[in-house]
C-alpha positions as a LaTeX table, in Angstrom:
\begin{tabular}{lrrr}
\hline
Residue & $x$ (\AA) & $y$ (\AA) & $z$ (\AA) \\
\hline
Met1 & $-13.63$ & $-10.13$ & $-14.72$ \\
Pro2 & $-10.35$ & $-10.74$ & $-12.85$ \\
Gln3 & $-8.72$ & $-14.09$ & $-13.39$ \\
Gln4 & $-9.48$ & $-16.63$ & $-10.66$ \\
Thr5 & $-6.79$ & $-19.03$ & $-9.52$ \\
Pro6 & $-6.84$ & $-22.04$ & $-7.19$ \\
Phe7 & $-4.88$ & $-20.00$ & $-4.66$ \\
Asn8 & $-7.37$ & $-17.13$ & $-4.34$ \\
Lys9 & $-8.47$ & $-16.68$ & $-0.77$ \\
Leu10 & $-11.60$ & $-14.89$ & 0.33 \\
Met11 & $-10.22$ & $-14.18$ & 3.79 \\
Pro12 & $-7.18$ & $-12.01$ & 4.42 \\
Ala13 & $-4.12$ & $-13.71$ & 5.82 \\
Ile14 & $-3.49$ & $-13.08$ & 9.50 \\
Asn15 & 0.14 & $-12.01$ & 9.82 \\
Pro16 & 1.05 & $-13.00$ & 6.27 \\
Lys17 & 4.62 & $-14.14$ & 5.71 \\
Val18 & 5.04 & $-11.90$ & 2.66 \\
Ser19 & 3.84 & $-8.39$ & 1.90 \\
Val20 & 3.90 & $-7.36$ & $-1.75$ \\
Ile21 & 3.88 & $-3.59$ & $-2.11$ \\
Met22 & 2.70 & $-2.28$ & $-5.48$ \\
Pro23 & 2.81 & 1.50 & $-5.99$ \\
Thr24 & 0.87 & 2.80 & $-8.97$ \\
Tyr25 & $-0.11$ & 6.13 & $-10.48$ \\
Asn26 & $-2.54$ & 6.17 & $-13.38$ \\
Gly27 & $-1.66$ & 2.56 & $-14.09$ \\
Ala28 & $-5.06$ & 1.32 & $-15.26$ \\
Arg29 & $-3.44$ & 0.05 & $-18.43$ \\
Phe30 & $-1.13$ & $-2.31$ & $-16.51$ \\
Ile31 & $-2.76$ & $-2.99$ & $-13.14$ \\
Lys32 & $-4.74$ & $-6.14$ & $-14.08$ \\
Lys33 & $-1.66$ & $-7.85$ & $-15.46$ \\
Ser34 & 0.32 & $-6.87$ & $-12.38$ \\
Ile35 & $-2.31$ & $-8.06$ & $-9.88$ \\
Asn36 & $-2.87$ & $-11.32$ & $-11.78$ \\
Ser37 & 0.86 & $-11.97$ & $-11.76$ \\
Val38 & 0.93 & $-11.75$ & $-7.96$ \\
Leu39 & $-2.24$ & $-13.85$ & $-7.55$ \\
Arg40 & $-0.83$ & $-16.63$ & $-9.73$ \\
Gln41 & 2.10 & $-17.24$ & $-7.40$ \\
Thr42 & 2.09 & $-20.68$ & $-5.77$ \\
Phe43 & 2.90 & $-19.30$ & $-2.31$ \\
Pro44 & $-0.50$ & $-18.26$ & $-0.92$ \\
Asp45 & 0.48 & $-16.65$ & 2.42 \\
Phe46 & 0.80 & $-13.03$ & 1.30 \\
Glu47 & $-0.94$ & $-9.70$ & 1.26 \\
Leu48 & $-0.88$ & $-7.38$ & $-1.73$ \\
Ile49 & $-0.83$ & $-3.73$ & $-0.72$ \\
Ile50 & $-1.53$ & $-1.36$ & $-3.59$ \\
Asn51 & $-0.76$ & 2.31 & $-3.04$ \\
Asp52 & $-2.66$ & 4.32 & $-5.62$ \\
Gly53 & $-2.75$ & 8.04 & $-6.20$ \\
Ala54 & $-4.33$ & 7.79 & $-9.62$ \\
Thr55 & $-6.82$ & 10.01 & $-11.36$ \\
Asp56 & $-7.81$ & 7.32 & $-13.91$ \\
Asn57 & $-9.94$ & 4.20 & $-13.24$ \\
Thr58 & $-7.18$ & 2.23 & $-11.48$ \\
Lys59 & $-9.14$ & 2.17 & $-8.20$ \\
Glu60 & $-12.21$ & 0.62 & $-9.84$ \\
Ile61 & $-10.09$ & $-2.10$ & $-11.44$ \\
Ile62 & $-8.40$ & $-2.93$ & $-8.13$ \\
Lys63 & $-11.72$ & $-2.96$ & $-6.26$ \\
Ser64 & $-13.18$ & $-5.42$ & $-8.82$ \\
Tyr65 & $-11.03$ & $-8.21$ & $-7.34$ \\
Pro66 & $-12.83$ & $-10.21$ & $-4.60$ \\
Asp67 & $-9.56$ & $-11.48$ & $-3.09$ \\
Lys68 & $-9.32$ & $-10.15$ & 0.47 \\
Arg69 & $-5.52$ & $-10.35$ & 0.40 \\
Ile70 & $-5.57$ & $-7.24$ & $-1.78$ \\
Ile71 & $-5.38$ & $-4.11$ & 0.36 \\
Tyr72 & $-6.03$ & $-0.81$ & $-1.40$ \\
Ile73 & $-4.59$ & 2.35 & 0.12 \\
\hline
\end{tabular}
């Protein structure tokens, strides 16, 4: 289960002040640690855009997060 933090939001930010772009390719081994690092930031007005072209289970890991600020493309 992904780590929950006090700053998790269930609604996406409208016009977030910060966009974090995270490209990945077959990064299942590292993606949880990377996403959790972004979610633990104290500044909550952001969107996390993850660009994935993987053939491993990276997509399933990303989709397991309920945080609506995470955008999977």
